[in-house]
N, C-alpha and C positions, 0 to 999 in steps of 0.2 A: 503494500499500500503506500510506503514511504517512497518508493521508485516511481510510482504513478504520480504523485503529488509532486515530486521534485521535478519531472519531466515536465509536468503542466506549467510549472512555474518558469521553467526554461523555454519550452517550445510556443506558448501562447505568446509571451511578449515578443518573441522572434517573428512569428506570423504577422501580430500586429504592427510591428515596425513595417515589414515587407509591405502590408497592405496600406500604410500611412504613405511610403515613399510613393508607390504605384498611384494611388489616388491624387497624391499631391502633383505628380506628373501629368495626369490627366485633367483635373479640374484646378490645380493651382494650390497654394499654400492656404491663403485664407478662406477660399470656401471649404476645403478640408477641414480645417479647424471649426468653422461654422456649422458644418454637418454634424461633428462630434458633440458641439454644444448643444445642437438641436435635438439631437437624438437623446442627449441626457434629460433634458427638460421634458421633451414628450414621454421620455421614459418613466421620469418620475411622476409625472401627472398620472400616467396610465396605471401605474403600481398603485398609486392611492386610490384610484376609482375601483380597481380590481379588488384591493385590499378591504375596503368597503363593503362591496358586494360579498367578499368571501365571510367577512366578520358577521354579516346579517345572515348568511346562510349558517352559518356557526351556531348563532343564536337561536334560529329556527330549529335546528336539528336538537338542540338542547332543551327548548320548550317542548318539544315531542317527546323527549325522553330516550332519544338516540345518541350514541357515541358519534360526534362528528369528525372522526378520525381523517378521513379524506381530506375534508374542509381545513382542518388545522395544518396537515401536511402541504395543501395548497397554499396555505397561507405562508408557511415556511419557504415554499416554492418562489412565491412573489417577493418575499424580502430577497432570497438570492437573485431574482430578476433585476430587483432594483440596484443591487451591488452590480451586476453584470453591466446596466445600462449606464451606471456612474462612472464605472471604470472606463477611461479613455480608450476607444479602438472599435474596429469595424467588426471584429470577429465576436466580441463580448457583447457589441449590441445586437448582434444578430442572435446570438444565442439568448440574451435577455428578452428580446421580442418574441422569440419562439416560445418561451417560457410563459410570458405575458398573456399569450393565447390561450382562451379556455379550455379548447378541446384538446391541444398539446399538453397543457399543464396537468387536466384531469387524467390523461393516457400516463404522464409521467409518475404521476402520483397513485395509481392503481399499480404501476409497474414496481415502485419502491416498495407499496403496501404487501404486494405479494411475496417479497423477499424478507418482510419485517416479522417479528414475532411481538405482539403486543400481550403483554401480562397486565390483568387488571385485578385489583383486589376484589376479591366477593363479599357480598354481603346480601342480606335478604331478611326474611322474616322465619321465625321458628315457631314451633307449637305453642308455646308460652305466651305469645302475643305481643312480644317486643322486638324490635329492630335490633338486628345483630350488628357487633361491631366489626365483624369480618376477622376476627382473630379467633382460631381454633384451639381448643386446649388438647385435643387429640389428634393423631396423626392423619385419622380417616375423615377430618371435617364436620363429625356428627355433632360435636358440643360446641357451642359458641358462647362466649362472655358476652354480657350486656345487662342492662337495666331496663325497667320497664314499670309503669304505674297503672293500674287498673283503673279505668275512669266508670264510673255508674251509667248506665243507660237508663232511658224512661221507664223500661219494665222491670228493671233490677231495684227493689224498694229496700232490700236488705242492706244495701251498702251506702245510703243517703250520708252525704257530709253534712255536719251542722250548719 
């Protein structure tokens, strides 16, 4: 993994320099610099709007009681896209713009999630009527530690509170 990251830190700047030189030769120095600045500004505004849409989607999923894992991962990918767009260069801008598009971003998030293992704490209700804390006192998960308070119902007159 270290070798791959090291090569990326060496190869990406070299490709960016080559692209800068070639674009500068075709359209000139100042238009090249202007184009790099323009992509950074446009990219930042697109990251903001896409981020707000992703945050809204996360909140909607949470309200429905679902785990918004893909939307959270897409938010992380949007942050990465923002960093790529703010990094000067045409290659990084192209990669950032690809990640900004909803379909490629969703596909990439699904590919990453397929390779990830997400562990969550288990919690739920047990027969005592209380909510469990998720910590089991036995290795098979049958016994849960927790506290509960029984509240009287309208039909239960024997446990009325004074």
